[in-house]
C-alpha positions in Angstrom: 93.1 106.2 144.3 90.9 106.9 141.4 92.0 106.8 137.6 93.1 109.8 136.2 91.3 110.0 133.0 92.9 112.4 130.2 95.5 115.5 131.0 96.5 114.7 127.7 98.3 111.6 128.5 99.7 109.3 131.1 103.3 110.3 129.8 102.7 113.6 130.4 101.5 112.8 133.8 105.3 111.4 134.4 107.2 114.0 132.3 104.9 117.3 133.0 103.9 119.7 130.2 106.7 121.8 128.5 107.5 125.1 129.1 105.3 127.3 126.3 107.1 128.5 123.1 106.1 132.0 121.8 103.3 131.8 119.3 103.9 133.5 115.8 104.4 137.4 116.2 103.1 138.1 112.9 103.6 138.1 109.4 106.9 136.4 108.5 108.6 134.6 106.0 110.8 131.3 105.5 112.3 128.8 103.2 110.1 125.9 104.5 107.3 126.5 106.8 106.4 123.1 108.5 102.6 122.7 110.0 102.3 120.5 113.1 105.0 119.8 116.1 104.6 116.0 116.2 107.0 113.7 115.1 106.5 113.9 111.3 107.2 117.8 111.5 110.1 117.6 114.0 112.1 115.2 112.2 111.4 116.7 109.0 112.8 120.0 110.5 115.6 118.1 111.9 116.7 116.4 108.4 116.2 119.4 106.7 118.3 121.5 108.8 120.9 119.0 109.2 121.0 118.7 105.5 121.0 122.4 104.6 121.9 124.2 107.5 121.3 127.8 105.9 117.9 127.3 105.7 115.1 128.8 107.2 112.8 126.5 108.8 109.6 127.8 110.8 107.3 125.1 112.6 103.9 126.0 113.5 102.1 124.2 116.4 98.4 124.7 117.2 98.8 123.7 121.0 102.4 122.8 121.9 104.9 119.9 120.7 103.8 116.5 121.1 100.1 117.6 122.0 98.8 115.1 119.4 99.6 111.6 118.5 103.3 111.9 119.3 102.6 112.2 122.7 100.0 110.0 123.5 100.8 107.0 121.6 101.9 103.4 122.9 105.5 103.8 122.4 106.0 101.2 119.8 108.8 102.2 117.5 108.5 99.2 115.1 108.7 98.3 111.4 105.2 98.2 110.4 104.0 100.7 108.0 100.1 101.1 106.4 99.6 100.0 102.8 102.5 97.8 102.3 100.2 95.0 100.5 98.1 97.5 98.5 102.0 98.9 96.8 102.5 95.4 96.3 99.8 95.1 94.2 100.0 98.6 92.2 103.8 98.8 92.2 105.1 95.0 92.2 106.3 93.1 95.1 110.0 94.3 95.0 108.9 97.7 95.4 107.3 96.8 98.4 110.0 94.8 99.7 112.2 97.9 99.4 109.6 99.9 101.3 109.7 97.4 104.1 113.7 97.2 104.1 113.5 101.1 104.5 111.0 100.6 107.4 113.2 98.1 108.9 116.2 100.4 108.8 114.2 103.2 110.3 114.1 101.4 113.9 117.8 101.5 114.0 117.8 105.0 112.6 115.7 106.5 115.2 117.5 104.7 118.1 120.8 105.9 116.5 119.7 109.4 116.5 118.9 109.4 120.0 122.1 108.3 120.6 123.7 111.0 119.0 121.1 113.6 120.5 121.7 112.2 123.8 117.7 111.8 123.9 117.3 109.3 126.8 113.7 108.5 125.8 113.4 105.0 128.2 114.3 103.4 124.8 114.9 99.5 124.7 115.0 97.1 121.8 113.2 94.2 122.8 111.7 93.5 119.3 107.5 93.0 118.6 105.6 89.8 120.0 102.4 89.5 118.3 100.2 86.5 120.1 97.3 84.3 118.7 94.6 83.4 121.5 92.5 81.6 119.2 92.3 78.9 116.4 91.2 81.7 113.9 93.7 84.2 115.5 96.8 81.3 115.0 95.6 80.8 111.2 96.0 84.9 110.6 99.2 84.9 112.7 100.7 82.1 110.5 99.7 83.8 107.3 100.9 87.3 108.6 104.3 85.7 109.7 104.7 83.9 105.8 103.9 87.3 104.4 106.6 89.3 106.5 109.4 86.5 105.2 108.2 87.0 102.0 109.0 90.9 102.1 112.3 89.8 103.2 112.1 89.8 107.0 114.2 86.8 107.3 115.1 87.6 111.0 111.6 87.1 112.2 110.4 84.0 114.3 107.5 81.9 115.0 106.6 80.3 118.2 104.6 77.6 119.4 102.4 78.0 122.9 105.5 76.8 125.2 108.3 79.1 123.3 105.5 82.1 123.5 105.2 81.8 127.0 108.9 81.6 127.6 108.9 85.4 126.5 105.6 86.5 127.8 102.9 84.5 129.8 100.0 85.6 128.1 96.7 83.4 129.1 95.7 81.3 126.3 98.2 82.2 123.8 98.4 79.5 121.3 101.3 81.0 119.2 103.2 84.2 118.6 105.7 85.8 115.8 108.3 88.1 116.9 110.6 90.3 115.0 113.9 92.2 116.3 112.8 95.1 114.5 111.0 97.1 117.3 111.7 98.7 120.4 109.5 100.3 123.5 110.0 104.0 124.4 108.4 106.9 126.2 106.7 109.1 123.7 107.0 112.3 125.5 110.6 112.1 126.1 111.2 111.3 122.8 109.1 114.2 121.4 110.9 116.7 123.9 114.4 115.5 123.2 113.5 115.9 119.6 112.1 119.6 119.9 115.3 120.7 121.7 117.6 119.0 119.2 115.8 120.9 116.6 115.7 124.4 118.4 119.6 123.9 119.1 120.0 123.5 115.3 118.4 126.8 114.4 114.9 126.0 113.4 112.0 128.3 115.0 109.0 127.1 116.5 105.8 128.8 117.4 103.4 127.0 119.7 99.6 127.9 120.1 99.5 129.1 116.7 96.8 127.0 115.1 97.3 126.9 111.2 93.5 127.6 109.9 94.2 127.2 106.2 97.2 126.2 104.1 97.5 127.6 100.5 100.4 127.5 98.0 103.3 129.4 99.6 101.0 130.5 102.4 100.5 129.3 105.8 97.7 131.1 107.7 97.1 131.5 111.4 95.0 134.0 113.7 98.2 135.6 114.2 99.7 136.2 111.0 100.7 134.5 107.7 104.1 132.9 107.0 105.0 133.0 103.4 107.5 130.0 102.1 108.2 128.4 98.9 107.5 125.0 100.8 104.7 124.4 103.0 104.5 121.0 104.7 101.4 119.7 106.3 102.4 117.3 109.1 99.0 117.4 111.2 98.0 113.6 110.8 94.8 113.1 113.0 94.0 116.9 113.3 94.3 117.2 109.5 90.5 117.6 109.3 90.4 120.9 111.4 92.1 122.3 108.2 90.1 124.3 105.7 89.2 122.2 102.7 90.8 119.2 104.7 87.7 117.4 106.6 87.3 114.4 104.4 91.2 114.2 103.6 92.1 111.6 106.3 89.7 110.3 109.1 90.4 110.8 112.7 90.3 107.5 114.5 90.1 107.2 118.1 92.7 105.1 120.1 92.4 104.9 124.0 95.0 103.5 126.5 95.4 102.8 130.2 98.7 102.6 132.2 98.7 100.3 135.5 100.1 101.1 138.8 103.7 99.7 139.0 103.6 96.2 139.3 105.5 94.3 141.9 108.7 92.1 141.5 106.4 88.9 142.3 103.9 90.4 139.4 106.4 90.5 136.8 108.1 87.3 137.4 104.7 85.4 136.9 104.4 87.4 133.7 108.3 86.9 132.3 108.4 89.9 129.8 112.2 90.1 130.8 112.7 90.7 127.1 110.5 93.9 127.3 109.0 93.4 123.7 106.2 95.6 122.7 103.0 92.9 122.8 100.1 92.7 120.4 97.6 90.2 119.3 95.8 88.9 116.1 92.4 90.2 117.1 90.3 92.4 114.3 90.2 95.2 117.1 93.6 94.5 117.9 95.3 95.8 121.5 98.8 96.7 122.0 101.0 97.0 125.1 104.3 97.7 126.3 106.4 97.1 130.0 107.1 100.8 130.8 110.5 101.7 132.4 108.8 102.5 136.0 107.4 98.8 135.8 104.2 99.5 134.8 101.8 98.0 131.7 100.8 100.5 129.0 97.9 98.9 127.1 95.7 100.3 124.7 93.0 99.3 121.9 90.2 101.0 120.1 87.0 102.7 122.2 84.8 104.7 120.4 86.2 104.9 117.1 85.0 107.7 115.5 83.3 110.8 116.5 80.8 112.3 114.3 82.1 115.4 112.0 86.1 114.0 112.5 85.7 116.0 115.7 88.5 115.1 118.1 88.9 114.7 121.6 89.0 117.2 124.7 92.5 116.8 126.1 92.8 112.9 126.1 89.6 112.1 128.0 88.2 108.6 127.1 84.8 107.0 127.8 84.5 105.0 131.2 83.2 102.0 129.2 86.6 102.3 127.0 88.5 102.2 130.3 86.6 99.1 131.4 87.2 97.5 128.0 90.7 97.8 128.0 90.8 96.6 131.5 89.1 93.5 130.6 91.7 92.9 128.0 94.5 93.4 130.7 92.9 90.4 132.7 92.0 88.2 130.1 95.8 88.4 128.7 97.1 88.4 132.6 94.6 86.9 135.0 96.7 87.6 138.2 96.4 91.3 137.5 92.8 91.2 138.2 93.4 93.5 141.3 95.8 95.4 139.9 94.9 99.4 139.9 94.4 101.5 136.8 96.5 104.8 137.4 95.6 106.6 133.8 93.5 106.3 131.0 93.7 108.7 128.0 92.9 109.0 124.1 94.0 110.4 121.0 93.5 110.3 117.3 95.3 108.8 114.7 95.1 109.6 110.6 93.4 107.1 108.6 93.2 107.6 104.8 90.5 106.5 102.6 92.5 103.5 101.3 94.5 103.0 104.7 97.9 104.0 103.0 100.2 105.6 104.6 101.8 108.5 102.3 104.5 111.1 101.7 104.0 113.8 98.9 105.3 116.9 97.4 103.5 118.6 94.8 106.6 120.5 92.9 104.0 123.0 91.3 102.8 124.3 94.4 105.6 123.7 96.9 103.0 122.1 98.8 104.0 118.7 100.7 102.5 116.4 103.2 103.0 113.3 105.2 101.0 110.8 107.3 97.6 108.6 107.2 100.1 106.0 109.2 96.8 104.6 110.9 98.7 103.8 114.1 102.2 103.0 113.0 103.5 106.4 113.1 106.5 106.5 115.7 108.9 104.9 113.0 107.1 105.9 109.9 107.2 109.4 110.6 111.0 109.3 110.9 110.9 107.7 107.2 108.3 110.1 105.9 110.7 112.9 107.4 113.6 111.4 105.5 111.8 111.2 102.4 110.3 114.8 102.8 114.0 116.0 102.9 114.9 114.3 99.7 112.0 115.3 97.8 112.6 119.0 98.7 116.3 118.8 97.9 115.3 116.9 95.0 112.9 119.8 93.7 115.2 122.6 94.8 118.1 121.0 92.6 120.1 120.3 95.6 120.1 116.5 94.7 119.0 113.9 92.4 116.4 111.2 93.0 117.1 109.0 96.1 116.3 105.3 97.0 113.9 107.1 99.2 112.2 109.2 96.8 111.6 106.1 94.5 109.6 104.3 97.4 106.1 103.2 96.2 104.3 105.5 99.0 105.7 108.6 97.4 103.1 110.8 95.7 100.3 108.2 96.2 96.9 109.5 95.6 94.1 108.8 97.9 90.3 109.6 97.5 88.3 111.5 100.0 86.2 109.7 102.7 82.3 109.8 102.0 80.7 112.9 103.7 78.5 112.3 106.8 76.7 110.6 108.0 78.1 107.9 105.7 81.3 108.2 107.0 80.2 107.8 110.8 77.9 104.9 110.1 80.6 103.0 108.0 83.4 103.2 110.7 80.8 102.3 113.2 79.3 99.5 111.4 83.1 98.3 110.8 84.2 98.3 114.5 80.9 96.6 115.6 81.7 93.9 113.0 85.2 93.3 114.2 84.3 92.9 117.8 81.5 90.7 116.9 83.8 88.8 115.0 86.4 88.6 117.7 83.5 87.4 120.2 82.5 84.7 117.9 86.0 83.7 117.1 86.9 83.2 120.6 83.9 80.9 121.1 83.3 78.7 118.2 87.0 77.8 117.8 87.1 77.8 114.2 90.3 78.2 112.4 88.8 80.3 109.7 88.6 84.1 110.0 85.1 85.1 110.8 83.1 85.9 107.4 81.7 89.3 108.8 85.0 90.5 109.6 86.5 89.5 106.0 83.6 91.4 104.7 84.1 94.5 106.8 87.7 94.7 105.8 86.9 94.2 101.9 84.0 96.9 102.1 86.1 99.3 104.3 89.0 99.2 102.2 91.5 97.9 104.6 
């Protein structure tokens, strides 16, 4: 059996593509128009309709709900948020602590809504285990662990080599950090369940309806224009396809593989009984989960960026990327050298120039947006959606400021990415530097982070 490459993602190979919803039939109006039918758009529609049931809400989706990152990600529901350290510098430590606490609570919020709405997304709250595989990675791991404690995550635990192996037997792991604020889930089951819950509330979803331009009170499509006082852009890695947005967020590629189901004996050799999501402290890091049907789904950075902010063709990835991900799998678990890779795919995530996730409502125009999650969107999209709800209710006079609208990522301004070819050259150079740094750290056994990686981080704005 050969590896299936693309077909959107392995998650869709399991679930099948959803039944198509009707495209926009022509010009219409709404109270709120949401552009993008992924996690951010659907969660925003869910919370707005729950808060104000009489709102007329229309969601416009270019392909079908969950076609983008929401249907292709690694299934990490966890408390990481892009830009927290920068927000601490800009707004003070306590403001960043409040942001982190909100993210911690978001993991529980998503799981609670799944229970309330009877969404079975194979969710399992086993936390997140991040491992170190070299002295330099261990130095970064300890610094990372200390930083998380400083931001109020007092229930995080630091493990040595033996305690790490008691959880997951990663070859060569010298330490790890574990947080309970994480869960494994099936991304497509979540997005399908959420879309169904939103429709049951009375929200209108139009698929196969690409929005070509967003203007104040207008979402323009080939099928007609939706006019609404509030138009919310929830397009993450596909934002560059909108008129005037090519340099707003960079569509960064991430690729994944899924193995064949492992045997009971193979799982016994790996441990992983807690079904934690698994990551590492490499510069070009990996992420993995133990799926509900007994596979390993593992991802990392392949070809990081396509010239001109182009996106993939239905999830196909490069053969060399599949092989690189298989090498990571075997490096972590040498006993799986003969295991078949059943599926490979890729997707894009949104990266702002300063690597900070943001949520914004421009009160003068009614335009709002959320995203730039840099790969941490499964949970962050939910927090962003609840924040957009509060911002709209505040703007329309239905409520005052809330704890969410006071978080430091609200209305954060980010400069645009450089024009081509500088954008392409910069990203390619950065990830070449990261891969080289990882190789050197693995062979030189120094406890210090590679200087080239430090320089690359500084120059990239991470």
